[in-house]
Backbone as CSV, one residue per row, in Angstrom:
resi,resn,N_x,N_y,N_z,CA_x,CA_y,CA_z,C_x,C_y,C_z
1,VAL,28.008,-16.817,-21.473,28.947,-18.085,-20.903,29.736,-18.343,-22.464
2,GLU,31.138,-18.095,-21.986,32.059,-18.132,-23.302,32.902,-19.582,-22.995
3,ASP,33.371,-20.071,-24.056,34.326,-21.300,-24.234,35.709,-20.673,-24.075
4,CYS,36.685,-21.517,-23.959,38.094,-21.095,-23.852,38.530,-20.320,-25.058
5,GLN,37.947,-20.284,-26.161,38.206,-19.215,-27.523,37.220,-18.128,-27.498
6,LYS,36.854,-17.806,-26.406,36.120,-16.719,-26.268,34.670,-16.694,-27.294
7,ASN,34.260,-17.762,-27.582,33.031,-18.015,-28.395,32.168,-17.939,-27.473
8,VAL,30.778,-17.229,-27.624,29.781,-16.887,-26.704,28.926,-18.363,-26.793
9,LEU,28.870,-18.984,-25.615,27.911,-20.182,-25.793,26.408,-20.085,-25.373
10,TYR,26.258,-18.926,-24.273,25.029,-18.632,-24.046,25.020,-17.028,-23.657
11,GLU,24.078,-16.360,-23.958,24.021,-15.170,-23.257,22.583,-14.831,-22.863
12,HIS,22.544,-14.431,-21.753,21.122,-14.306,-21.166,20.406,-12.967,-21.699
13,LYS,19.165,-13.152,-22.237,18.446,-12.283,-22.585,17.133,-11.876,-21.559
14,PRO,17.313,-10.776,-20.835,16.203,-10.447,-19.943,14.880,-10.410,-20.548
15,GLU,13.905,-10.865,-20.067,12.608,-10.967,-20.643,11.984,-9.530,-20.159
16,THR,11.108,-8.834,-21.254,10.594,-7.784,-20.671,9.392,-8.323,-19.692
17,TYR,9.121,-7.161,-18.645,7.872,-7.301,-17.755,6.861,-6.400,-18.128
18,LYS,5.631,-6.989,-18.095,4.395,-6.339,-18.220,3.640,-6.784,-17.123
19,ALA,3.325,-5.504,-16.259,2.340,-5.816,-15.138,1.020,-6.546,-15.388
20,PRO,0.507,-7.327,-14.597,-0.736,-8.158,-14.753,-2.000,-7.302,-14.780
21,ILE,-1.772,-6.132,-14.058,-3.158,-5.184,-14.156,-2.511,-3.957,-14.476
22,SER,-3.606,-2.801,-14.639,-3.358,-1.590,-15.111,-2.539,-0.764,-13.666
23,LYS,-1.926,0.205,-14.054,-1.586,0.935,-12.907,-2.836,1.663,-11.946
24,LYS,-3.703,2.179,-12.772,-5.063,2.368,-12.203,-5.733,1.401,-11.368
25,ALA,-5.653,0.279,-11.764,-6.252,-0.853,-11.017,-5.560,-1.074,-9.670
26,MET,-4.115,-0.927,-9.813,-3.181,-1.104,-8.636,-3.289,0.034,-7.548
27,GLU,-3.488,1.165,-8.158,-3.849,2.388,-7.333,-5.104,2.223,-6.418
28,ASP,-6.153,1.672,-7.334,-7.550,1.658,-6.605,-7.464,0.412,-5.487
29,ILE,-6.937,-0.630,-5.799,-6.677,-1.703,-4.868,-5.986,-1.327,-3.738
30,HIS,-4.791,-0.289,-3.586,-4.092,0.140,-2.521,-5.060,1.145,-1.896
31,VAL,-5.825,1.973,-2.416,-6.662,2.937,-1.671,-7.634,2.083,-0.972
32,MET,-8.315,0.917,-1.306,-9.112,-0.042,-0.850,-8.383,-0.755,0.537
33,MET,-7.366,-1.250,0.454,-6.430,-1.514,1.359,-6.134,-0.830,2.408
34,LYS,-5.903,0.721,1.987,-5.670,1.726,3.072,-6.841,1.797,3.910
35,ALA,-7.995,1.848,3.306,-9.425,1.994,3.916,-9.396,1.093,5.184
36,VAL,-8.987,-0.187,4.920,-8.871,-1.177,5.864,-8.427,-0.918,7.070
37,VAL,-7.120,-0.362,7.029,-6.496,0.224,8.266,-6.737,1.381,8.701
38,THR,-7.499,2.238,8.155,-8.097,3.459,8.263,-9.342,3.584,9.233
39,TRP,-10.284,2.688,8.501,-11.508,2.784,9.279,-12.145,1.391,9.007
40,GLY,-11.632,0.589,8.800,-12.179,-0.809,8.615,-11.672,-1.700,9.654
41,THR,-11.820,-2.953,9.350,-11.730,-4.370,10.180,-10.164,-4.273,10.825
42,GLY,-9.358,-3.652,9.881,-7.804,-3.734,10.438,-7.288,-2.564,11.098
43,ARG,-8.372,-1.521,11.316,-7.827,-0.218,11.872,-6.890,-0.478,13.118
44,ALA,-6.836,-1.286,14.016,-6.006,-1.517,14.979,-4.600,-1.688,14.466
45,ALA,-4.410,-2.329,13.268,-3.153,-2.626,12.864,-2.392,-1.438,12.556
46,GLY,-3.202,-0.327,12.031,-2.920,1.132,11.715,-2.398,1.892,12.658
47,TYR,-2.631,1.652,14.069,-2.266,2.575,15.152,-0.654,2.896,15.275
48,GLY,-0.341,3.542,15.470,1.280,4.144,15.310,2.169,4.033,13.970
49,TRP,1.239,3.804,12.987,2.038,3.893,11.656,1.636,4.911,10.828
50,PRO,2.523,5.432,10.233,2.139,6.608,9.069,0.696,5.887,8.312
51,SER,-0.214,6.911,8.509,-1.441,6.520,7.729,-1.522,6.530,6.136
52,ALA,-0.485,7.340,5.788,-0.596,7.544,4.288,0.144,6.227,3.811
53,GLY,0.896,5.446,4.482,1.583,4.284,3.821,1.195,3.051,4.302
54,CYS,0.332,2.787,5.347,-0.227,1.459,5.816,-1.303,1.264,5.141
55,ALA,-1.309,-0.162,4.826,-2.480,-1.019,4.169,-2.491,-2.325,4.408
56,GLY,-3.808,-2.886,4.006,-3.930,-4.380,4.456,-5.067,-5.120,4.230
57,LYS,-5.282,-6.183,4.754,-6.467,-7.025,4.589,-6.703,-8.118,5.761
58,THR,-8.000,-8.023,6.267,-8.029,-9.133,7.414,-8.755,-10.069,6.566
59,GLY,-9.095,-11.108,7.557,-9.856,-12.178,6.943,-10.160,-13.286,8.382
60,THR,-11.231,-14.124,8.159,-11.407,-15.125,9.233,-12.117,-16.165,8.353
61,SER,-12.059,-17.448,8.785,-12.453,-18.578,8.162,-13.858,-18.683,8.871
62,ASP,-14.698,-19.673,8.459,-16.138,-19.906,9.040,-15.869,-20.245,10.367
63,ASP,-16.802,-19.827,11.446,-16.708,-20.137,12.750,-15.443,-19.616,13.679
64,CYS,-14.815,-18.814,12.963,-13.656,-18.278,13.362,-12.452,-19.365,13.686
65,ARG,-12.414,-20.224,12.991,-11.382,-21.457,13.056,-10.012,-20.595,12.855
66,ASP,-9.887,-19.815,12.131,-8.775,-19.194,11.599,-8.935,-17.566,11.636
67,ALA,-7.934,-16.791,11.769,-8.214,-15.395,11.645,-6.521,-14.991,11.127
68,TRP,-6.558,-14.006,10.201,-5.165,-13.241,9.645,-5.341,-11.823,9.288
69,PHE,-4.465,-11.365,9.302,-4.033,-9.976,8.754,-2.945,-10.088,7.721
70,ALA,-3.046,-9.406,6.720,-1.765,-9.264,5.910,-1.538,-7.814,5.621
71,GLY,-0.520,-6.982,5.777,-0.615,-5.577,5.756,0.872,-5.172,5.174
72,PHE,0.900,-3.901,4.784,2.368,-3.457,4.547,2.445,-1.971,4.614
73,THR,3.803,-1.320,4.927,3.947,0.042,4.816,5.212,0.087,3.625
74,PRO,5.685,1.189,3.348,6.552,1.326,2.313,7.985,0.546,2.937
75,ASP,8.052,0.410,4.088,9.412,-0.493,4.611,8.991,-1.953,5.056
76,LEU,7.629,-2.281,5.407,7.507,-3.368,6.135,6.462,-4.104,5.521
77,THR,6.507,-5.610,5.263,5.259,-6.362,4.880,5.299,-7.549,5.950
78,THR,3.967,-7.812,6.151,3.787,-8.726,7.385,2.536,-9.531,6.985
79,THR,2.452,-11.117,7.406,1.079,-11.556,7.579,1.299,-12.060,8.661
80,VAL,0.029,-12.071,9.457,-0.173,-12.779,10.935,-1.323,-13.974,10.712
81,TRP,-1.139,-14.925,10.957,-2.136,-16.020,11.058,-2.326,-16.509,12.586
82,VAL,-3.569,-16.421,12.904,-3.847,-17.200,14.346,-4.844,-18.312,14.055
83,GLY,-4.527,-19.434,14.681,-5.599,-20.421,14.452,-5.277,-21.567,15.186
84,MET,-6.113,-22.671,15.000,-5.946,-24.039,15.940,-5.482,-25.275,15.049
85,ASP,-4.641,-25.888,15.284,-4.322,-27.018,14.075,-5.311,-28.243,14.311
86,ASP,-6.323,-28.241,15.530,-7.242,-29.193,15.569,-8.665,-29.053,15.156
87,PHE,-8.786,-27.920,14.273,-10.136,-27.444,13.780,-11.054,-27.055,14.750
88,ARG,-10.745,-26.757,15.798,-11.561,-25.804,16.789,-11.707,-24.350,16.586
89,SER,-12.829,-23.893,16.894,-12.783,-22.489,16.647,-12.076,-21.826,17.767
90,LEU,-11.729,-20.605,17.775,-10.797,-19.949,18.421,-11.651,-19.291,19.225
91,PRO,-11.573,-19.374,20.684,-12.380,-18.864,21.591,-11.889,-17.395,21.687
92,GLY,-13.150,-16.596,21.743,-13.077,-15.029,22.023,-12.460,-14.360,20.864
93,VAL,-12.123,-14.861,19.614,-11.084,-14.414,18.525,-12.135,-13.537,17.752
94,ASN,-11.771,-12.403,17.454,-12.237,-11.787,16.228,-11.285,-10.920,15.552
95,ARG,-11.735,-10.307,14.511,-10.673,-9.544,13.628,-9.777,-8.692,14.244
96,LYS,-10.301,-8.032,15.459,-9.460,-7.050,16.157,-8.110,-7.564,16.898
97,ILE,-8.202,-8.790,17.227,-7.267,-9.621,18.009,-6.207,-9.602,17.087
98,VAL,-6.378,-10.240,15.852,-5.208,-10.390,14.892,-4.472,-8.973,14.471
99,SER,-5.422,-8.019,14.212,-4.615,-6.869,13.617,-3.988,-6.017,14.894
100,THR,-4.499,-6.211,15.975,-3.904,-5.645,17.023,-2.564,-6.162,17.536
101,TYR,-2.572,-7.527,18.009,-1.901,-8.235,18.781,-0.815,-8.723,17.681
102,GLY,-0.902,-9.544,16.447,0.060,-10.193,15.890,0.880,-8.945,15.028
103,VAL,0.280,-8.122,14.428,1.053,-7.056,13.743,1.888,-6.044,14.513
104,LYS,1.708,-5.812,15.648,2.488,-5.020,16.689,3.731,-5.979,16.984
105,LYS,3.543,-6.962,17.363,4.476,-8.224,17.895,5.429,-8.446,16.693
106,SER,4.914,-8.582,15.614,5.960,-9.009,14.371,6.595,-7.775,13.949
107,ALA,6.268,-6.703,14.104,6.960,-5.413,13.801,8.058,-5.057,14.538
108,HIS,8.257,-5.826,15.795,9.106,-5.356,17.096,10.245,-6.388,16.807
């Protein structure tokens, strides 16, 4: 930012960024998240996606009141939550429902 005489009043100096964890740790986490959609609880979410790039994490709360899947490919990131707003358990819900229904619907 300059004044009318071209004196610099403010100059933005970008901060350097340092990753909060090492590259090796990030690679290890990615491998674990790929395993979730390859042969774990989120494998239904990986159907139809290139297995090399699909990774994610599933979760449920106590008594299956909430269920969720968060996942990504190189081109898409999504999170799907299924739950009741009155603290009731979801009838018949298991981890597979979230990863199968929610991800496929949100991607299209």
